[in-house]
N, C-alpha and C positions, 0 to 999 in steps of 0.2 A: 639662397642658392641650394639646389637640390642635393649636392654632395658636400655641403659645408659642414665642417666639424665644429668650428668656432666662429662666432660673430661678436665683435665688440662695437657697440653703437654709441656714438656721441659721448665718449668718456671724457670727463673734465675733472681734473684733480688740482686742488689749490693748497699751497702751503702758506704760512703767514707772509704776506707781502709778495708772493710769487705764484703765478698760475703756470704750473708745470705742464699740464695737458689741457687742451681746449678743443672739445668736440672731435676727438680722435675716433675714427672708425676704421675697422679692418676686418677682413674675412679670410679664414684659413680653410683650404679644402682638405678633406680627409686623405691622408697618405702622402701629402706633399712636404717638401722642405721649403719653408717660408722664411726668407731673410728679412730682417728689419735693419735699416740703415739710417744714419743721421749723425750730425756733429755731436761732440760732447755737450751734454746739457740739453739736448733736443727733446728728451723725455722718453727714450727707448726703455731704459731700465724701470722707470716709474710705471710705464704702461704694463710691463710684465709683472711688476709687484702688485698692481691692481688685479691683474688676471689671476695670480696665484694666491691671493688672499693675504699677502703681507700687509697691504693696505686694505682693511676689511670693508665689506659692503656698508654703506652709510657714510664713509669718509670720502666718497667721490660721487659724481653724478654720471648718469648714463646706465646702460644695461649690457649684460654679458649673456650670450646664448651659447650653450655647449650641448652638442648632439640634439639640437632643436629645442631645448628647454632652457628657460631663463634660470640662471644660477646666481646665488647670493652667498659668497664665501665670507665667513666670519674669521677664518684663520687659514694658515697654510695646510693644516690637517684636513680642512673641508675640501680644498682643491685636490689634494692628493687622493682623497677618498673617491673622487670622480675620475681619477686617472691623469691629472695634470701635475707634472713634476718639473720644478725649476732647478737648474744648476747654476748658481751664481758665479761670477768671475772670481770672487774670493772663496775658495773651496772650503766647505764646511765639514772637514774631516778631523778626527781626533788622532794626532800623530802617535800617541803611545798605545792606542788600541790596535788590535789586529784588523786585517782586511775584513774578515767575517764579522767582527764586532761592529765595525763601522757600517757595513752594508745593512745590518739588521738593528742598528741603534734606534730605539723607540719602536721597533717592529720585531721584537725578539722572538725567536723560535723556542717556545717554552711548553712544558707539560707539567700541569699541577703546580704552577708557580716557580718551576725550576727550568733554567735554560737547558735545552737539549743540544749540547755542543756537537754531537755527531750529525744531527740534522742540519744545524747552522753551517758547519764546515762543508758538509756535502752539498747543500744548496748554493753556498757561496762559490764552491768550485765549479758548479755548473754555470753560474752566472759569469764567472771569470772567463770560462771557456767561450761563452757567448760573445763577450766583448774582446776576445783575443788577447787576454792578459795571462801570461804564463808565470804565475806566482802562487805560492802556497797560501791558503786562506788564513793561516796563523801568522803570516808575516806582518810585523808592525807597519802601519801606513807611513810612519815617519822615515822608513828606510827606502821608500819609493821616490822616484823623480816625479816632477810635476805632470809629465805626460801620462805616467801610469796612475797617478792619483786621479786624473780626469776620468780614466777608464773605471776606476773604483766608484766614482760618483755616478757614472752611467749604469754600472752594475747595480748600484743601490736603487737607482730609479727603476730599473727593470724588475727589481724585487717587489715593487709596488704596483705591478701590472699597469704600467704607464700606457696611456693612449696618446697624450700630447706631451712631448719632451721639449722643454725650453732651455736653451743654452745661451748664457750671457758671456760673450767674448771667449769662447771655449779654447781658441788657439793662441790667445794673446801672449802667453808665456811659454809656448811650445816651440821647439825647433822644427825644421822643415819635415823631417822624417815622422816625428810624433804628430804633426799637424796632418800630414797625408794619411796616416793610419786612422786618425780620428774621423776625417772626412769619409774615408772608406767605410768606417763603422756606421756612420750616419746613413750611407747608402744601403747598407745591409739592414738596418732597422727600418728604413723606408720600405724595403722589399718585404719585410715582415708585417707591414701595415701600420707601423708607428709613425705618427705625424710629428714633425720637428719644426720648431721656431728657433732661428739662430740670429742673435745679435752679433755683428762683427764689423770691425773697421777694415778688415783685410778684403778689399774689393775683388782681388783676384780669386780668392776662395769662394766668395759669393757668386761670381760669374761662373765658376766651375761647378758648383753644387746646387744652387738654389733654383727652384722651379718658378717661384714668384718672389718679388721683392717689394716691400712697402717702405717708402721713404717718409721720415718724420723730420720736420724742421720747425724749430721754435715752438714745440708743443702742439703742433698741428700736423694732420696727415696731408702730405703733398700729393702723392700719387702711389698707385700700386702697378708694378710692371710685370708683365709676363716675360720671363727671361728668354724664352725660346722664340715665341711668336713675334715679340717686339725687337729681337736681335739686339739686346741691351749690351752696351759697352761700359767699361769702367768710367769713361768720360761722361757718359749719359747719367750714371748714378751720381757722380760728383756734382754735376750741374743741378740735380734735384736736391742734393744735400745742402749745398752752400748757396743756392739761389742765383748762381752766376757761372759763367765759364771761367775756370782758372787760367785758361790759355796754356799755361805750362804748369806742371806739378811743382817746379822749383823756380823761385824768383831769380831774376837776372842779377848777376854779380860780376863786377869788374875787379880783378885782384890786383893789389899793389904789394908785392911780397918783398920784405926787407931782409935784414940780417938774421942769422940764426939766433933763436931765443933758447930753445931747449935741446939738449943732446943727452941721450942715454947710451952708455957704452957697456958692453959685456954684462948685461943685467941678467942675473940668474936667481931664481926664486924656488925654494923647496916647499913642499906641502906643509901646512901648519901642524898637522897631527901625524904625518908620515914623512919625517925628515929625509928619508932616502929617495923619495919620489920628487923628481924635478918637474915643476909646473911651467916655469919660464926658463929657457935655456939660451944664455948668451945673447940676449936681444940687443940690437943697436938701432936707434932711430933718431931722427931730428925733426924739429918743427921750427919754422921761421916766423918772423913777425908778419902778420897779415895773411898767414897761410892757414888753410883748413886742410888738415891731414886726416885721412881715414884709416881705421884699423879693422880689417876684415878677417874673419875666421869662423870655422864651424864651432858648434857648442863643444866646450871642453878644450878649445885650442889654447886658452890662456890669456884671452884679451882683457877681461876684467881683472884677473889676477895680476897682470902686468901693471895696469893702471893703479890698482889699489896699493900695490907694493911700492910704487914710486911715490904715491901720496902718503908719506909718513909711515911707510911700512905697515899699513893697516891690514895687510894680508901677508901670510907666508912666514917662513923661517929660514935661517941660514942664507940670508939675502946678501949677495955680493954684486959688485958693479959700481959704476960711477954715474952721477947726474951732474950735468953742467948747465948753468944759466948764463947766457951771454958770454960763453967761453970760459967761465970760472966755475970750478968744481964747488958744489954746495952739499951740505949735510941735510938729509931729509929723514932722520931717524924717527921723528914723531910727526903727527898730523899738524901740531902747532908750528913746528919748524917748516914744514912744507908750505903752510899758509903764509908764514912770515916771509918766505922767499917768493911769494906770488904765484904759487901753484894751487889751483882749485880743482876739485873733483866732484862732479854731479853724478851720483850713483844711478845705476840702472833700476834700483828698487826704491823709488821715491817714497812709497808709503811706509816702508819699514825703516829705512836708513836716511832718507833725504829730508823728511819732514816730521814734525810733531803734529799729527792730524787733530789732536784735541786742543791745540793752541791756535791763536789767531794769526792772520797774515803778518801783522806787525812783529810778533815775537819770532816767527820763523825767519823773516828776512834779516833780523839783527843777530840771529843766533851765532853765526860764524865769526862775528866781529863786534862782540858786545863792548869791548874797550872803547870803541869809537863813539858810543852813546852813553858812556859811564864816566863817573868821576867820584873818586873816593869810595869806590865799591858800590855805588848806587847808580842804577840805570835811570837816565833822564827820559821819562815816558813821553814827554812832549816832543823831544828830539827824535825818539824812536818812531813815533807816529808820523812826524814830518818826513823822515827818511823813507818809511814804508809807503807813504802816500805818493812820494816822488816816483818810486818804482811802480806803484799801481798804475800811474798814468803813463809813464814812459814805456812800460812793458805791456800795456793794455790788458791788465789783469781784470777780468770781468767779475767784480764784486762790489756791493754797495758801499763798503767801507773796509778799511784795513783791520777793523776789529772783527770781521767775519771769520768764522772757524775755517781753517784750511781744509779740513776733512769734508766740508760741504761743497768745495769747489769741484768743477769738472777736471778730468785728467790733464787737459791742455793748460788750464789755469794753474793747477798744482805745479806743473812743470815750469811755468813762468815764475812761480814763487821760488822754486829751487834755484833757477838761474839768477833771480834777483838776490838771493841769499849769498851766492858766490860772487856775483858782481860787486856786492857791497864790500868784499874783501880787497877789491881793486887788484885782481889777479893779472899776471903777465901771461900765464899759461892756463888755459881752461880745458880740462878733460871732461868730455860729455859722453857718458856711457848710456847707450840706447836712449837718446834724448826725446824720441818721438814714440816710444813704445806705448801702446794702448791709447793713442789719441787719434782723432779723426783727421781727414785730409785737410780740412780748413784750418784746424789748429796746427797741423804739421807745417803748412805754408807759413804761418806766423812764426813758428820756431825757426824755420830755415831763414826767414828774413832777419830774425834776431841774431842767428849765428853769423850771417853775412855782415851784419852791423858790427859785431864784435871784431871780426877780421879787419873790417875797414878802419876800426879804431887802433889797429896795430897789434892786437892780441894774437898769440899763437894758440890755435884751436886744434885739439885732437878729438876726433869723433869715432866712437865705437858703435857699430851698427850691424845687426843681423840682416838688414835689407840692402842687398847690393845695389839696386836702383837708387836708393837714397844716397849711398856713398858716391856713386857715379854722378849723381845730380848736384851735389854740393861741394865735393872735395877737389882740391888742386892736385893732390897726390894720395895714393892709397898703398899702405903696407898690408901684406898678407901674413897670417900667422897659422902655423900648423904644428900640432903636438908641442907647443911651447916655443917654437922657433920661428924667427922671421924668415919667410921664404921668398920674399920679393918686395919691390917697391916700384909702382908704376905711376907715371903722370896720368891725369885724367884722359888726355888725348889718346893714350895708348891702351887704356884699360877697357875691358869689356867684361860682362858677366862670365863669359866662357873662360877667358884667360885668368881672371881672378879665382874662379872655382878650381881651375887646374893647379894654381899655386896653393890654394887653401887645402887641397887634398894630397899634397906631396907626402910620401912616406918618409919616415925618419931617416932612412939610409939614403934618401934622395936630396936631403936638405943641404948636406955639406959635400 
């Protein structure tokens, strides 16, 4: 193509026993924002690692043309020298170093072997202004939120005279405001002539910002869509990703709600390091058997803090209030006590707190209830494998064996392992914190189906989610939280995104 910046032709990448990419081809026009969509495990990130030299030339078949010339990258340094910079989903910043030190790490501003800090800080300040980040260059990166860290990564890319910027799930961990700022920045970079490739599961963002979208399924290119000329809808993208019409985003579910299982009364939690600061303020909520209850709130409203404090006081200080199970007050002072009473909590951060990524599926599933497969202090490995295999089949975990490393699984399958771990504790109450974060629409549908199944089995399910359509699609009732206080409770029939947002944004003096 006359205005093509990048062409990848017949890329095939094989790992032992797995063909991750097969004859994948795509073309990116100069100055466009090009989205790549596909289910977890489709090969999106693998393709970008081939492009950026993480997987060097010789480890794959096919060819790459950049600015009309064939390139053969032996490392990520080679691709960066050509102006191709990738920002991975897991940010590669050093928290104890300053913003300036992170921006120029490996690309230091030096004179006669000594770093010129005046030059480094001055150039860093200019780059921060360019990405709209109002922070001092000497600020340690660890003091910044995830949204601001993303901007530091982009500033770092700009310092390398980037021509093609690749972003892998750039808004996965961001709130709505940070996401909107980042998308606005991409438009600014586009206006400056920088080409962007964005991998994302957030189809509304792709529909909003992408000029072109390439869909990959099962390691193959399905199609490339002109987002404007083809008038592409989210449903059209989904059909390409999963190979079928989902019909509905959410599976059908007929509720059979029983007696109250969980009740929380006057629950107040103070910040763990600032005991004078109230994070959860007098919260009251109930969940019944067979009921899926949502908990909605903006970032910082106290949703996760509420859940973690109930789950064995794993967050907070000076916690007061009562927890009732089937009408009887219970003690949940430790995680083991919470588990023994049948309360389970699947964390929003599965990679850090939910799973041991360097262990296999078997070990992760049994971790929360080892006593069930142990005798005399020894774990029965055969029984452990049998249990894990049962969950692998019933939860449709896509792995060749339960001895596969959990860190090698896709996000959706990792989430199924997290759910399996807590289901093995035979909980009565299951608290799911952002259960579909970072997974694709096909895997989301499977998770929703599993949540429905848990409710049908009579479990009380509390779902925390930043996606209001998700809560509206799966929950029987939705609580809203603002500034640590419960501001409302609406049945699904009465709930809309508008009235939920109104309740989620109530000022402190409006709550009582």
